[in-house]
BANULO-19607 format. One record per residue (C-alpha): residue number from 1; residue in one letter; x, y, z. Coordinates in steps of 0.5 Angstrom, whole numbers, plus 500, padded with zeros to 3 digits. Each point is the difference from the previous one (the first is absolute). Layout:
BEGIN
> NUM | A | X | Y | Z .
...
This chain:
BEGIN
> 1 | M | 479 | 463 | 494 .
> 2 | G | 499 | 508 | 499 .
> 3 | L | 499 | 506 | 504 .
> 4 | P | 497 | 498 | 507 .
> 5 | A | 493 | 504 | 502 .
> 6 | G | 503 | 503 | 506 .
> 7 | D | 505 | 504 | 495 .
> 8 | S | 494 | 505 | 499 .
> 9 | E | 500 | 501 | 508 .
> 10 | L | 507 | 501 | 500 .
> 11 | V | 500 | 506 | 494 .
> 12 | Q | 495 | 503 | 504 .
> 13 | I | 503 | 500 | 507 .
> 14 | M | 506 | 503 | 496 .
> 15 | D | 497 | 506 | 496 .
> 16 | A | 497 | 502 | 506 .
> 17 | A | 507 | 500 | 504 .
> 18 | L | 502 | 504 | 494 .
> 19 | A | 495 | 505 | 501 .
> 20 | G | 500 | 501 | 507 .
> 21 | A | 508 | 500 | 500 .
> 22 | A | 499 | 506 | 495 .
> 23 | R | 495 | 504 | 503 .
> 24 | R | 504 | 499 | 506 .
> 25 | A | 507 | 502 | 496 .
> 26 | G | 496 | 505 | 496 .
> 27 | A | 506 | 505 | 497 .
> 28 | W | 506 | 495 | 503 .
> 29 | L | 498 | 494 | 496 .
> 30 | V | 502 | 503 | 492 .
> 31 | C | 498 | 494 | 496 .
> 32 | R | 496 | 502 | 494 .
> 33 | P | 498 | 496 | 493 .
> 34 | G | 508 | 502 | 496 .
> 35 | C | 504 | 499 | 505 .
> 36 | T | 504 | 494 | 499 .
> 37 | Q | 506 | 499 | 504 .
> 38 | C | 497 | 494 | 504 .
> 39 | C | 498 | 497 | 493 .
> 40 | H | 507 | 498 | 498 .
> 41 | G | 504 | 495 | 502 .
> 42 | A | 498 | 493 | 501 .
> 43 | F | 497 | 497 | 507 .
> 44 | A | 498 | 493 | 502 .
> 45 | I | 492 | 499 | 499 .
> 46 | N | 497 | 493 | 504 .
> 47 | E | 495 | 495 | 496 .
> 48 | L | 494 | 505 | 503 .
> 49 | D | 502 | 506 | 497 .
> 50 | V | 502 | 496 | 493 .
> 51 | Q | 493 | 496 | 500 .
> 52 | R | 498 | 508 | 500 .
> 53 | L | 503 | 502 | 495 .
> 54 | A | 498 | 494 | 495 .
> 55 | S | 492 | 502 | 502 .
> 56 | G | 502 | 506 | 498 .
> 57 | M | 503 | 498 | 493 .
> 58 | Q | 494 | 495 | 499 .
> 59 | T | 495 | 507 | 501 .
> 60 | L | 504 | 504 | 495 .
> 61 | R | 501 | 494 | 496 .
> 62 | S | 493 | 501 | 499 .
> 63 | E | 499 | 507 | 501 .
> 64 | N | 506 | 503 | 497 .
> 65 | P | 503 | 496 | 496 .
> 66 | N | 505 | 504 | 497 .
> 67 | L | 502 | 502 | 507 .
> 68 | A | 501 | 494 | 502 .
> 69 | A | 504 | 498 | 494 .
> 70 | E | 504 | 507 | 501 .
> 71 | L | 502 | 497 | 507 .
> 72 | Q | 502 | 494 | 498 .
> 73 | R | 505 | 503 | 495 .
> 74 | R | 502 | 504 | 505 .
> 75 | A | 502 | 494 | 505 .
> 76 | N | 503 | 496 | 495 .
> 77 | T | 505 | 506 | 498 .
> 78 | W | 501 | 501 | 507 .
> 79 | I | 502 | 493 | 501 .
> 80 | A | 504 | 499 | 493 .
> 81 | E | 504 | 506 | 504 .
> 82 | H | 500 | 498 | 506 .
> 83 | G | 499 | 493 | 501 .
> 84 | P | 508 | 497 | 498 .
> 85 | G | 501 | 503 | 508 .
> 86 | F | 494 | 498 | 503 .
> 87 | P | 502 | 496 | 506 .
> 88 | G | 495 | 494 | 500 .
> 89 | D | 497 | 496 | 494 .
> 90 | P | 499 | 504 | 494 .
> 91 | Q | 495 | 494 | 497 .
> 92 | T | 496 | 500 | 507 .
> 93 | G | 501 | 509 | 501 .
> 94 | C | 501 | 496 | 508 .
> 95 | L | 505 | 504 | 504 .
> 96 | G | 506 | 496 | 503 .
> 97 | D | 500 | 499 | 507 .
> 98 | T | 507 | 499 | 502 .
> 99 | D | 505 | 505 | 504 .
> 100 | A | 503 | 502 | 493 .
> 101 | D | 495 | 501 | 496 .
> 102 | R | 495 | 504 | 505 .
> 103 | A | 508 | 504 | 500 .
> 104 | C | 499 | 501 | 493 .
> 105 | F | 493 | 502 | 500 .
> 106 | E | 502 | 506 | 504 .
> 107 | D | 503 | 504 | 494 .
> 108 | Y | 496 | 497 | 495 .
> 109 | A | 496 | 504 | 494 .
> 110 | N | 500 | 506 | 506 .
> 111 | L | 499 | 505 | 494 .
> 112 | A | 495 | 497 | 496 .
> 113 | P | 494 | 502 | 499 .
> 114 | C | 494 | 495 | 502 .
> 115 | P | 497 | 497 | 494 .
> 116 | A | 493 | 502 | 502 .
> 117 | L | 502 | 507 | 500 .
> 118 | D | 497 | 504 | 494 .
> 119 | P | 507 | 504 | 498 .
> 120 | T | 495 | 506 | 496 .
> 121 | T | 495 | 501 | 506 .
> 122 | G | 504 | 498 | 506 .
> 123 | L | 494 | 496 | 502 .
> 124 | C | 500 | 493 | 503 .
> 125 | D | 496 | 496 | 495 .
> 126 | V | 498 | 495 | 505 .
> 127 | Y | 499 | 504 | 505 .
> 128 | Q | 494 | 496 | 503 .
> 129 | W | 503 | 494 | 500 .
> 130 | R | 507 | 502 | 502 .
> 131 | P | 504 | 496 | 506 .
> 132 | M | 500 | 502 | 507 .
> 133 | T | 507 | 503 | 499 .
> 134 | C | 497 | 505 | 496 .
> 135 | R | 494 | 501 | 505 .
> 136 | V | 504 | 501 | 507 .
> 137 | F | 505 | 505 | 496 .
> 138 | G | 501 | 507 | 502 .
> 139 | P | 496 | 501 | 507 .
> 140 | P | 504 | 498 | 506 .
> 141 | V | 499 | 492 | 501 .
> 142 | R | 502 | 496 | 506 .
> 143 | I | 507 | 496 | 497 .
> 144 | Q | 499 | 495 | 505 .
> 145 | A | 493 | 498 | 503 .
> 146 | D | 503 | 499 | 507 .
> 147 | A | 505 | 506 | 500 .
> 148 | A | 498 | 507 | 503 .
> 149 | T | 503 | 505 | 497 .
> 150 | A | 502 | 497 | 493 .
> 151 | I | 496 | 503 | 495 .
> 152 | G | 502 | 503 | 493 .
> 153 | H | 497 | 503 | 494 .
> 154 | C | 502 | 504 | 494 .
> 155 | E | 506 | 505 | 500 .
> 156 | L | 496 | 504 | 496 .
> 157 | C | 495 | 501 | 505 .
> 158 | F | 500 | 503 | 508 .
> 159 | A | 505 | 505 | 499 .
> 160 | G | 500 | 503 | 507 .
> 161 | A | 496 | 497 | 502 .
> 162 | S | 501 | 497 | 508 .
> 163 | T | 501 | 493 | 502 .
> 164 | E | 493 | 501 | 503 .
> 165 | Q | 496 | 503 | 495 .
> 166 | I | 503 | 494 | 495 .
> 167 | A | 498 | 495 | 505 .
> 168 | A | 493 | 503 | 501 .
> 169 | C | 499 | 499 | 492 .
> 170 | E | 501 | 492 | 501 .
> 171 | M | 497 | 496 | 494 .
> 172 | P | 498 | 493 | 503 .
> 173 | V | 502 | 494 | 496 .
> 174 | P | 496 | 494 | 500 .
> 175 | H | 505 | 495 | 501 .
> 176 | E | 496 | 494 | 502 .
> 177 | L | 495 | 501 | 495 .
> 178 | E | 505 | 499 | 495 .
> 179 | Q | 503 | 494 | 503 .
> 180 | K | 494 | 497 | 500 .
> 181 | L | 499 | 501 | 493 .
> 182 | L | 506 | 499 | 498 .
> 183 | E | 499 | 493 | 504 .
> 184 | E | 494 | 499 | 496 .
> 185 | L | 504 | 499 | 493 .
> 186 | P | 506 | 495 | 498 .
> 187 | A | 507 | 501 | 503 .
> 188 | R | 504 | 504 | 495 .
> 189 | G | 506 | 505 | 500 .
> 190 | E | 500 | 506 | 499 .
> 191 | T | 501 | 504 | 494 .
> 192 | I | 500 | 507 | 497 .
> 193 | V | 495 | 504 | 496 .
> 194 | A | 502 | 498 | 493 .
> 195 | F | 500 | 493 | 501 .
> 196 | A | 493 | 501 | 503 .
> 197 | L | 497 | 504 | 495 .
> 198 | L | 502 | 493 | 495 .
> 199 | R | 496 | 495 | 504 .
């Protein structure tokens, strides 16, 4: 089916929200190119993220086939190394949804670098198509939409900032728009970046 047309709006909103949060945060936000702590460990991504990555891979196959091939190589290597312990279906790449699967995923490949991470430059090779989790990591974001104080941020950022200063830099996330776009896609289980790069 492909990427919903509205995803470009979602990405623009997220880019603007990140820029605004970064302006308000100033030196407290230490996220910089080459800082890769958040690029290690497996995390779940939804079908909208998968379709965005697939769109990026399609663009790279046309515009930079060598990079596309390298990303596929890294993804295959990642799966060969970590696939035996994958808490889900290794054929489809879908994460399992049982309590046991979720518990297993908590400790799954926690130190493994993302296959989209260039090990030489420390940069993401699919940055403009990256998943939402990557787009919200760093600045303060509300962990639960209905919670008054549940705001999280990268542990490397906001050293010495007060709770009020952190809250003033909150990055709004358009969860409703993301959910609406997800509903336009066929329902599939969550997966991880390595499998998504091979779709």
